[in-house]
C-alpha positions in Angstrom: 15.5 -14.2 3.8 13.3 -11.2 5.5 11.5 -10.8 2.3 9.9 -14.2 2.1 9.4 -14.1 6.0 7.5 -10.9 6.0 5.3 -12.3 2.8 4.5 -15.3 5.0 3.5 -13.2 7.7 1.5 -10.9 5.4 -0.3 -14.2 4.0 -1.0 -15.4 7.6 -2.5 -12.3 8.6 -5.1 -12.6 5.7 -6.1 -16.2 6.7 -6.4 -14.8 10.4 -8.7 -12.4 8.8 -10.5 -14.7 6.8 -11.1 -17.3 9.6 -12.1 -14.2 11.7 -8.9 -14.6 14.2 -6.6 -11.7 15.0 -4.2 -10.5 12.0 -2.5 -8.0 13.9 0.1 -9.6 15.1 1.1 -11.1 11.7 0.3 -8.0 9.9 3.1 -6.1 12.4 5.7 -9.4 12.1 5.3 -8.6 8.3 6.3 -5.2 8.7 8.9 -5.5 10.9 10.3 -8.6 8.7 10.3 -5.9 5.5 12.1 -2.9 7.6 14.5 -5.6 8.4 14.9 -6.3 4.8 15.6 -2.9 3.7 19.3 -2.7 4.5 20.0 -6.1 3.2 18.3 -5.3 -0.1 20.3 -2.2 -1.2 18.7 0.2 -3.7 15.8 -2.1 -4.2 12.4 -0.8 -4.2 10.6 -4.0 -3.6 11.2 -4.4 0.4 9.7 -1.1 0.4 7.0 -1.7 -1.9 6.2 -5.1 0.2 6.3 -2.8 3.6 3.7 -0.4 2.3 1.3 -2.8 1.3 1.6 -4.6 5.0 0.8 -1.1 6.2 -2.0 -0.9 3.9 -3.6 -4.2 5.3 -3.0 -3.1 8.6 -4.6 0.0 8.0 -7.4 -1.8 6.1 -8.0 -3.9 9.3 -7.7 -1.0 11.8 -10.6 0.7 9.6 -12.8 -2.0 10.0 -12.4 -2.6 13.3 -12.8 1.1 14.5 -9.1 1.8 15.1 -7.6 5.3 13.7 -6.1 3.9 10.4 -4.8 7.2 9.0 -1.2 6.4 10.8 -1.1 3.3 9.4 -2.1 4.5 5.9 0.4 7.5 6.5 3.3 5.0 6.7 2.2 3.1 3.9 3.0 6.5 2.0 6.1 6.7 3.2 7.3 3.4 2.3 5.5 3.9 -1.4 7.2 6.9 -1.8 10.3 5.3 -1.1 9.9 2.9 -3.2 9.0 5.1 -6.4 12.5 7.2 -5.0 14.3 3.8 -5.7 12.5 2.5 -9.0 9.7 5.1 -10.6 8.5 2.5 -13.2 6.8 0.1 -11.1 3.0 0.5 -11.9 2.1 -1.5 -9.2 3.4 1.0 -6.4 1.7 3.9 -8.2 -1.7 2.0 -8.2 -1.1 1.3 -4.4 0.0 5.0 -3.3 -2.9 5.9 -5.7 -5.4 3.9 -3.1 -3.7 5.5 0.2 -3.6 8.9 -1.1 -7.5 8.0 -2.0 -8.3 6.4 1.5 -6.3 9.5 3.1 -8.6 11.9 1.2 -6.2 13.3 -1.5 -8.2 12.7 -4.4 -5.9 14.8 -6.6 -2.8 13.0 -5.7 -4.6 9.8 -5.8 -5.8 10.6 -9.6 -1.7 11.3 -10.4 -0.7 8.4 -9.5 -3.4 5.9 -10.6 -2.8 7.9 -13.9 1.0 7.2 -13.9 0.3 3.4 -12.9 -2.0 3.4 -16.1 0.5 4.9 -18.4 3.2 2.5 -17.0 1.1 -0.8 -18.2 -1.0 -1.1 -15.3 -4.2 -0.9 -16.9 -6.4 -3.0 -15.1 -10.0 -2.5 -13.9 -9.4 -1.6 -10.3 -6.7 0.9 -11.2 -9.1 2.8 -13.9 -12.4 2.5 -11.3 -9.8 4.0 -9.0 -8.7 7.0 -11.3 -12.6 7.6 -12.0 -13.5 8.0 -8.1 -10.3 10.2 -7.8 -11.1 12.4 -10.4 -14.8 12.4 -9.3 -13.9 13.4 -5.8 -11.4 15.8 -7.4 -13.8 17.6 -9.3 -16.2 17.9 -6.5 -13.4 20.0 -4.6 -13.6 22.5 -7.1 
């Protein structure tokens, strides 16, 4: 399945990253597979969530190598929002969207998404820490 292939390419991208190799090809292949899975997984948020995660991974690598990562994070944002339109109960999607908003400098939106993630059962340390960071940044804007 395309979802399985996309996940495999994403894992390979992370392995390349760990080895100091070039993960860009694997992350782009992952995105292509998740895009291909969307019409086959009608009504399922998972293909959009996974595609958003792959865009996030690509954005992190781009940022680490000095490439403008904003377009990749914006694409991740769109994919995660589409996943939420299909299923708004996935705390993991809200948490990842919070992270994307945080990276893009949108602390209010990040705090909102982290709060929803926690309310839906994603009461993990990294989500709580993201909420604290986002609230502090949002307070700095006032």
